[in-house]
C-alpha positions as CSV (number, residue, x, y, z in Angstrom):
1,X,-20.7,17.0,-10.2
2,X,-20.4,13.3,-11.0
3,X,-21.3,11.9,-14.3
4,X,-25.1,11.5,-14.2
5,X,-25.0,7.9,-15.4
6,X,-22.5,6.9,-12.7
7,X,-24.4,8.8,-10.0
8,X,-27.7,7.2,-10.8
9,X,-26.1,3.7,-10.9
10,X,-24.4,4.3,-7.5
11,X,-27.5,5.7,-5.8
12,X,-29.4,2.5,-6.5
13,X,-27.1,0.8,-4.1
14,X,-28.6,2.7,-1.2
15,X,-27.1,2.9,2.3
16,X,-24.3,0.3,2.6
17,X,-21.6,-0.3,5.1
18,X,-19.0,2.5,4.9
19,X,-16.0,0.4,5.9
20,X,-12.8,1.1,4.0
21,X,-10.9,-2.2,3.5
22,X,-7.2,-2.2,2.7
23,X,-7.2,-4.3,-0.5
24,X,-4.0,-4.1,-2.4
25,X,-0.6,-2.3,-2.7
26,X,0.4,-1.2,-6.2
27,X,4.0,-1.2,-7.5
28,X,5.1,-0.1,-11.0
29,X,7.8,-2.1,-12.8
30,X,9.9,-1.7,-15.9
31,X,9.5,-5.3,-16.9
32,X,6.5,-7.4,-15.7
33,X,8.2,-10.7,-16.5
34,X,11.3,-9.9,-14.4
35,X,9.2,-8.6,-11.5
36,X,6.9,-11.7,-11.6
37,X,9.9,-13.9,-11.5
38,X,11.2,-12.1,-8.4
39,X,7.9,-12.0,-6.4
40,X,7.0,-15.5,-7.4
41,X,10.5,-16.5,-6.3
42,X,9.7,-15.1,-2.9
43,X,6.6,-17.4,-2.8
44,X,3.8,-15.2,-4.0
45,X,1.3,-16.8,-6.4
46,X,0.0,-15.3,-9.6
47,X,-3.7,-14.6,-9.5
48,X,-4.3,-13.0,-12.9
49,X,-2.7,-10.8,-15.6
50,X,-4.6,-8.1,-17.4
51,X,-3.5,-6.5,-20.6
52,X,-5.3,-3.3,-21.5
53,X,-3.2,-2.4,-24.5
54,X,-1.6,0.5,-22.5
55,X,0.2,-1.5,-19.9
56,X,0.0,-4.9,-18.3
57,X,-1.1,-5.5,-14.7
58,X,-0.6,-8.6,-12.6
59,X,-2.2,-9.4,-9.3
60,X,-0.4,-11.7,-6.8
61,X,-1.5,-13.7,-3.8
62,X,0.8,-12.8,-0.9
63,X,-0.3,-15.2,1.8
64,X,-2.1,-12.4,3.6
65,X,-5.4,-10.9,2.7
66,X,-3.9,-8.0,0.9
67,X,-3.1,-8.4,-2.9
68,X,0.2,-7.2,-4.5
69,X,-0.4,-5.4,-7.8
70,X,2.4,-5.0,-10.3
71,X,1.9,-2.5,-13.1
72,X,4.2,-2.5,-16.1
73,X,4.8,1.2,-16.7
74,X,8.5,2.2,-17.1
75,X,7.8,5.9,-17.5
76,X,6.0,6.1,-14.2
77,X,9.2,4.9,-12.4
78,X,11.3,7.6,-14.0
79,X,9.0,10.4,-13.1
80,X,7.7,11.8,-9.8
81,X,4.3,10.3,-10.0
82,X,2.0,11.6,-7.3
83,X,4.7,11.2,-4.7
84,X,7.8,13.0,-3.5
85,X,9.7,9.8,-4.1
86,X,11.2,9.0,-7.5
87,X,10.4,5.3,-7.4
88,X,7.9,2.6,-8.4
89,X,5.2,3.0,-5.7
90,X,1.9,3.5,-7.5
91,X,-0.8,3.4,-4.9
92,X,-2.6,2.0,-1.9
93,X,-6.1,0.8,-2.7
94,X,-9.0,0.5,-0.4
95,X,-12.3,-1.2,-1.3
96,X,-15.7,0.2,-0.3
97,X,-19.3,-1.0,-0.9
98,X,-20.7,2.4,-2.0
99,X,-18.2,4.5,-3.9
100,X,-20.5,7.5,-4.1
101,X,-21.1,7.6,-0.3
102,X,-17.3,7.2,0.2
103,X,-16.6,10.1,-2.1
104,X,-19.1,12.3,-0.2
105,X,-17.5,11.1,3.1
106,X,-14.0,12.1,1.8
107,X,-15.3,15.5,0.6
108,X,-16.9,16.1,4.0
109,X,-13.5,15.3,5.7
110,X,-11.7,17.7,3.4
111,X,-9.4,15.1,1.9
112,X,-7.1,16.0,-1.0
113,X,-9.1,14.5,-3.8
114,X,-7.4,14.3,-7.1
115,X,-10.1,12.9,-9.3
116,X,-13.8,12.2,-8.9
117,X,-15.5,8.8,-9.2
118,X,-15.2,7.4,-12.7
119,X,-15.8,4.1,-14.4
120,X,-12.7,2.3,-15.8
121,X,-12.0,-1.3,-16.7
122,X,-14.8,-2.7,-14.6
123,X,-14.5,-0.6,-11.5
124,X,-15.6,2.7,-10.1
125,X,-12.8,4.6,-8.4
126,X,-11.6,8.0,-7.2
127,X,-8.2,9.1,-6.0
128,X,-6.9,11.1,-3.1
129,X,-3.4,12.0,-1.6
130,X,-2.0,11.5,1.9
131,X,0.3,14.0,3.7
132,X,3.4,12.8,1.8
133,X,1.7,12.8,-1.6
134,X,1.0,9.1,-1.7
135,X,-1.9,8.1,-4.0
136,X,-4.8,6.3,-2.4
137,X,-7.4,4.8,-4.6
138,X,-10.9,4.2,-3.3
139,X,-12.8,1.7,-5.4
140,X,-15.5,-0.9,-5.8
141,X,-16.3,-3.3,-8.6
142,X,-19.1,-2.8,-11.1
143,X,-19.7,-6.5,-11.0
144,X,-18.7,-8.8,-8.2
145,X,-15.3,-10.3,-8.7
146,X,-13.9,-13.2,-6.7
147,X,-10.8,-14.1,-8.7
148,X,-8.8,-11.2,-7.2
149,X,-9.4,-12.3,-3.6
150,X,-6.5,-13.7,-1.6
151,X,-6.9,-17.3,-0.5
152,X,-4.9,-19.4,1.9
153,X,-1.7,-20.8,0.2
154,X,-1.0,-24.5,0.5
155,X,2.8,-24.0,0.7
156,X,2.9,-21.2,3.3
157,X,6.1,-20.0,1.7
158,X,5.6,-16.3,2.3
159,X,3.3,-13.7,3.9
160,X,3.2,-10.0,3.1
161,X,3.4,-8.3,6.5
162,X,3.4,-4.6,5.9
163,X,4.1,-1.6,3.6
164,X,6.3,0.9,5.4
165,X,5.7,4.6,5.0
166,X,8.1,7.3,6.3
167,X,6.5,10.6,7.3
168,X,7.4,13.8,9.0
169,X,3.7,14.5,9.5
170,X,3.0,11.6,11.9
171,X,-0.2,13.0,13.5
172,X,-1.7,14.0,10.2
173,X,-0.8,10.6,8.7
174,X,-2.6,8.8,11.6
175,X,-5.6,11.2,11.2
176,X,-5.9,10.1,7.6
177,X,-5.3,6.4,7.8
178,X,-6.9,5.8,11.3
179,X,-9.6,8.4,11.6
180,X,-10.7,9.3,8.1
181,X,-10.2,5.8,6.5
182,X,-11.0,3.8,9.6
183,X,-8.0,1.5,9.7
184,X,-7.3,0.0,13.1
185,X,-4.1,0.6,15.0
186,X,-2.6,-2.9,15.5
187,X,0.7,-2.0,17.0
188,X,2.5,1.0,18.5
189,X,6.2,0.9,19.3
190,X,6.4,2.2,22.8
191,X,10.2,2.1,22.8
192,X,10.5,4.8,20.1
193,X,11.2,8.4,21.1
194,X,8.5,11.0,20.6
195,X,10.3,12.1,17.4
196,X,10.3,8.6,15.9
197,X,6.9,7.1,16.7
198,X,5.8,3.9,14.8
199,X,2.3,2.5,14.3
200,X,0.9,-0.4,12.3
201,X,-2.6,0.0,10.9
202,X,-4.8,-2.5,9.2
203,X,-8.3,-3.7,8.6
204,X,-10.5,-3.7,11.6
205,X,-11.6,-7.3,11.6
206,X,-8.3,-8.9,10.8
207,X,-5.4,-9.9,13.0
208,X,-1.8,-8.8,12.3
209,X,-1.0,-12.3,11.1
210,X,-4.0,-12.5,8.7
211,X,-3.8,-9.2,6.8
212,X,-0.9,-7.0,5.8
213,X,-1.0,-3.5,7.2
214,X,0.5,0.0,6.7
215,X,3.4,0.8,9.0
216,X,3.6,4.5,9.7
217,X,7.1,5.5,10.8
218,X,7.9,9.1,11.9
219,X,11.1,10.7,10.7
220,X,12.4,14.2,11.5
221,X,11.4,17.1,9.2
222,X,14.7,18.9,9.4
223,X,17.4,20.0,6.9
224,X,19.8,17.6,5.5
225,X,22.8,18.6,7.7
226,X,20.8,17.9,10.8
227,X,19.7,14.5,9.6
228,X,23.0,13.0,10.6
229,X,22.2,13.6,14.3
230,X,18.6,12.3,14.2
231,X,17.3,9.0,15.5
232,X,17.0,7.2,12.1
233,X,19.1,4.5,10.6
234,X,21.8,5.3,8.0
235,X,19.6,3.5,5.4
236,X,16.6,5.7,6.2
237,X,18.8,8.8,6.3
238,X,20.1,8.0,2.8
239,X,16.5,7.4,1.6
240,X,15.3,10.8,2.9
241,X,18.3,12.6,1.4
242,X,17.6,11.0,-2.0
243,X,13.9,10.8,-2.2
244,X,12.2,12.8,0.5
245,X,9.5,11.0,2.6
246,X,7.0,8.4,1.5
247,X,7.1,4.8,0.6
248,X,10.2,3.0,2.0
249,X,9.9,-0.7,1.8
250,X,7.8,-3.9,1.9
251,X,8.1,-6.5,4.6
252,X,7.5,-10.2,4.0
253,X,7.7,-13.1,6.5
254,X,9.1,-16.4,5.4
255,X,9.8,-19.7,7.2
256,X,13.1,-19.7,9.1
257,X,16.0,-20.9,6.8
258,X,18.5,-21.8,9.4
259,X,19.5,-20.8,12.9
260,X,22.0,-18.2,11.7
261,X,19.8,-15.9,9.7
262,X,16.6,-14.3,11.1
263,X,16.3,-11.4,8.6
264,X,17.8,-9.9,5.4
265,X,17.3,-6.9,3.1
266,X,17.1,-7.5,-0.7
267,X,15.9,-5.4,-3.7
268,X,13.5,-6.2,-6.5
269,X,14.4,-5.6,-10.2
270,X,13.3,-1.9,-9.9
271,X,15.3,-1.2,-6.7
272,X,12.4,-1.5,-4.2
273,X,13.6,-2.4,-0.7
274,X,12.3,-5.7,0.6
275,X,12.8,-6.7,4.2
276,X,12.5,-10.5,4.7
277,X,11.8,-11.6,8.3
278,X,12.4,-15.4,8.9
279,X,9.8,-16.7,11.3
280,X,9.7,-20.1,13.2
281,X,5.9,-20.0,13.3
282,X,5.6,-20.4,9.5
């Protein structure tokens, strides 16, 4: 049962649109100052910093309609927090209008719920896990907030394009993100083999260029010796050997630097892989 105070409050909302909107990606960091320097250096703009006396949280405008959340929590990076990957991914967050109806919806769909709706720091939220153990937060605000909304950036320096997830459970991953959560399939890589399918999913009413999405990439679920002969890159193979499946990298688009460089791979201060794609259209 939900807390009676929360349930009464939520039921007052009545029947509201049950759309699940991709809202922000959360990354943990050891040092918020260093991480802010890095992502602001890419071109992201600071929206707001919160300090709740446990850890500091910063929200960044990414040029798309999905916010990047940085959570200063060094211990979380060193432990296997909700994921098979030892790393700094914290969560994927989706916003709904009615958290109680969303909770009942996820219950009816037999999702892996890890905590029931609760009130914390101005929001109601509950958590569930995807097939690779990735934490998904479903939330809404107790009071309307506009200061965390992404807005068009004047400089057009950067645009967050996608969060890449590797999975050996491709069909189940699509069933969660596309069917259960209602994200729209924006792109399917028809050139991939049946063992390495790729789909990009995002908010239903946004184009690929306006809102970042979740890239689901299939990888083989086979033992380590056989990974050498599979259709994945050496970088992905090393990732699987070290971490297992799950969060793999973030993709940003930036204006083209020069004619000789159209993409590059870099790492943030906590070792997260960042794929930069240089685009003539920006």
